[in-house]
N, C-alpha and C positions, 0 to 999 in steps of 0.2 A: 822709604820715602822720608824726606825731611819736611817737618811741619813748620811753617812760618808762624810768627806770633801775631799776624794781622788777621782780623775778622773781616769777612766779606760784608761790605756795607751795601745795602740796596735801599732805594727810596722809591715809593710808589708816587709817581707824578700824576696828578689829576688835572685834566683840563677843566678850568673853572666852568661850572654849570649854572644855568639859570634856575628859576624857581620850578618846583615840581608841580606847580598848580596847573596841570594839563589834564585833558580828558583821557588821553591814551597813556599807558605806562611809558616812562622814560627808559629808553634802551641804552645801556652802557656797554661798550666794547672794552673788555679787560684782557691785556695780552702780556705774555712773557716769552722769552726766547728758547726755552727748553722744550724739546720735542717729546720727551718721555712723559707718560701719564703718571709714572711712579716717582714724582719729583716734588720736593718741598714747595717749589714755585706753584705747581699745579694744585697741590693740596691747599696752599694758602689762598690762591685765587678762588678756588671752589668754596672755601670758607667765607671769603669776601662776598661771593655771590649769594650764599645762603643768608648771611647776616643782612646784607643790603636789601634783599627781596623781602625778608621777614620783617625787618623794622619799618620798611616803607609800606607794608600792608599791600604789596603788589603794585605800588606805583613806580617801582624801579624793576627793570628786567636786565640781568647781566649775562652777556655772552662771553665765555672764557675761551681764549685762543692760545693754544700751546705750540708755539713755534710756527704757526700758520701765517702770521702777519710779518714776521721777521725772525731770523735766527741770530741776528746780531743786535745788541742793545742799542747801537747808534741808529739802526733802522727803526727800532721801536720809537725812539725819541722823535725821529723825523716824522713817523706816522702820527704821533701824538700832535706835533705841530700842524700837520696837514688836516687833522680831524678824522683820520682813518681809525684812530683808537682814542679812548677816553681815559683809560687807566693803564699804565705800564709799569713794569719793574725794571729799573735801570741802575747800574753801578755808577758811583760818582764820576769816574773818569769819562764815561759816555755822556753824562749829564752836562759836562762842561761845554759840550758842543752847542748848547742852547745859549752860550755867551755869558755864563756865570762862572768864572774861574774859581770863586770861593768854594764851590761845591767839592773841589778836589782835596780839600782839607781832610775829609774822611777816607781819602784813598791812600793816605800816607801809611807806608808799611811800618809795622812794629809800633803803631800809635797807641794800641790798647794792650793792657796786661792780662785781661781776662774778659770773658763774656759779660760779667757783672759791670766791669769798668766801661765797656762799650755801651751797655744798656743805660747806665747812669748818664753817660755823655749825650747819647742821642735823645733820651727822654728828658734831659735837663736843659740848662741854659744854652749849651752849645747847639743842640739839635733845634731848639726853638728859634735861636738867632739865625741859623742857616735857613730854616724854613721861611722866615720873614724876608731874608735877603732874596731868596728865589722868587717869592711872591712879588716883592717890590720891583726887582730888576726885570722881571718878565711882564711887568705892568698888569699883574693879576691874571696872566695867561696860564701860568702853572702854579700848582700848589702841592706841597708835600702832605700826603694823607697819613703816612706812617713810615717808619724805618724798618728795614727788613734784614735779617741775617740768614744766610744759607750755611754758615759755619766757618771754621777756620780754613784759610787757604793753604794749600800744600804744593810744594814742588814735586813733580814727577817726571822722570826722564830716562835716558839711555844709560846713565851711570849715577851712582850715589854722590852726593855733595858733602864733603867733609871740611871744606874750607872755601873761602871766596875764590881762591885761585882755580878751583875745579869748574867754576862757571865761565871762565874766560873763553870767548869764541863760541859759546853754546847758543844756538838759535832757539830762542824761547818764544812760544806762543803766549802772548799776554796782551793786555790793553795797550793800545798804541798812543794814547794821549796822556799828557800831564805827568804827574809825579810817579806813577807806576812804571811807565816806560823809562823815565829818567833813572829811576832806582836801578833797573836791570842794566842799563847802559853803564852806570857808575861802577857796577861790580864786574863789568867786562863781558856780560852776555849781549846777545844781539836780539832785541825785540823784533818779533816777526808777526805780521798780520795774517791770521787764518780765521775764516768763519767757523763758529762753534760747530756747526753741522758738518764741517769738512775736516775737523781736527783728528778724528780717528784715522782717516787715510793719510793725513800729513804726518802723524806719528809712525804709522806702519811703513810708509814709503821713505821716511828719512827726510821729508821736507823740513821738518823742525826736529830738534834734538831733545826738546823737553817742553813742558808747559806748566802752568800753575793755575789751580782752581780748588774749590772745596771738594772734600772727599765724596759727598753724595753725588754731585753732578758728574764727576769724571768716572766714578765706579759704575754708575748706572749705564753709561755708554761704553764700558769695558776699555777705557783708555789705558788702564793699567795692564792690560793683556797685550798691548801692541809692542812692536820691536823696540820703540823708543819711549815707552811709558812704564818700564818694569821696575824702576827704582824710585 
């Protein structure tokens, strides 16, 4: 497998909440798109639940949904807008669908040299500026609670990639919006939309030739064991 130099950027979008001064505990629905319970997203959300409930002394109750509200991140952002979820994990490319194109900055491939570089950027001026833009452009509807990384994104497909020429004509399952899809188009691949929960079958049946994601997520779902996920 070829490892790309880009880190997966996630951001927890939080629907702005009113004061906690209520008699009953405030119930928060927290969701991510991964269906596996053995997943960094699930572990992170469970930790969020633990901390929120502990620090609020029981005034906050958190329900964690692992892929039950949506298996696509654009679904989760839409559910957030509609009020069906209060906290979601979403990659920048999907977050642009709320009408804030600046978010796609962190989707740029090969933007960061290392995890430390990424961490300094999102915890520093760049991350703070982007969080402010999201809050202001959404008119205080959305807020960034934290930045999240699931690891380095990897190519995996039916053949190894030794040069950009090897990508020409390859149908790759990837994000369909913004700079990510444009990158794959520019190197000759064909960005293809497949729901995350359907990707195993798409790789096995040849609907797509390859995909890209972080190692933890695709290995947990055995994508690397499919016909078109071996390299």
